[in-house]
C-alpha positions in Angstrom: 107.2 82.5 96.6 110.8 84.1 96.3 112.0 87.8 96.3 113.3 89.1 93.0 117.3 88.4 93.9 117.9 91.9 92.3 115.3 93.6 95.2 117.0 91.0 98.0 120.2 92.5 97.4 119.1 96.0 98.0 117.8 95.4 101.4 119.7 96.0 104.6 117.9 93.6 107.3 118.3 93.1 110.9 120.4 90.6 112.5 116.5 88.8 112.5 116.6 89.1 108.8 113.9 92.0 109.1 112.9 95.3 107.3 110.7 97.8 109.0 107.5 98.6 106.7 106.3 102.0 107.5 102.3 101.8 105.9 100.3 104.8 104.5 97.3 105.3 103.0 98.0 105.8 99.5 95.8 109.0 98.7 95.8 111.1 101.8 99.4 110.1 103.3 98.0 109.0 106.5 100.8 107.0 108.5 99.2 104.0 109.7 101.3 102.0 111.2 104.6 100.1 111.7 105.4 96.3 110.8 108.3 94.0 109.9 108.6 91.6 106.5 111.1 89.9 105.8 112.1 88.3 102.2 108.8 86.1 102.2 106.5 88.6 103.8 107.8 91.4 100.9 107.6 88.8 98.1 103.8 87.4 99.1 103.1 91.4 99.5 104.7 92.0 96.1 102.7 89.0 94.1 99.3 88.9 95.6 98.8 92.5 96.3 97.7 91.7 100.1 100.2 93.4 103.0 101.9 90.6 104.5 103.9 90.7 107.4 105.9 89.0 109.7 105.0 88.6 113.5 107.6 89.3 115.9 105.4 88.2 119.0 104.0 85.1 117.0 106.8 84.1 114.6 104.6 83.5 111.9 103.2 85.7 108.8 100.0 87.7 108.6 98.0 89.1 105.9 96.6 92.5 107.2 92.6 92.1 107.7 92.8 88.1 107.2 90.8 87.6 110.8 89.7 91.1 111.7 88.5 92.2 107.6 90.3 95.3 108.3 92.1 94.7 105.0 95.2 96.6 103.5 95.1 96.6 99.4 98.7 97.3 98.4 99.3 100.4 95.6 102.7 100.4 95.5 105.7 99.4 98.0 109.0 101.7 98.0 112.6 101.1 99.1 114.1 104.1 100.8 117.4 105.5 99.6 119.6 103.4 102.1 117.5 100.0 101.6 116.9 99.5 105.4 113.5 100.4 105.2 110.2 100.0 102.9 107.3 102.1 102.4 104.1 100.3 101.9 101.5 102.4 100.2 97.9 100.8 100.6 94.2 101.4 100.7 93.2 100.4 104.0 89.7 98.9 104.7 88.7 99.9 108.4 91.3 100.1 111.5 95.0 100.0 110.6 95.6 99.4 114.9 95.2 96.1 116.4 93.7 98.4 119.3 90.4 99.6 116.7 92.3 103.2 116.1 92.4 104.4 112.6 96.1 104.5 113.2 98.7 103.2 115.5 99.6 106.6 115.7 96.2 108.2 117.5 96.6 107.7 120.8 100.0 108.8 122.6 101.0 112.8 122.0 104.1 113.1 123.1 104.7 116.9 122.2 
């Protein structure tokens, strides 16, 4: 799979070729998590409708929920105005966070 060149041209990536993906529950607006995508992960996500990310720790692709069953079904993907972040709106099954919390932003309220 390769990313549409018109989309690829609009992305502003990190030095490692990554772009942050903010993941949001499509119907409630709840922010679920932040993950990273490269061109291949974004292409897979757009093609399959399953959220696919690049794991910086494992240096490999992962499809959200492939092992946990906590799948993300992609409803839409938006690029921000500067081209340096993605908003991935999903239908989340179960917990989004690897800790088992509904979102990765449940645990630590700073203010």
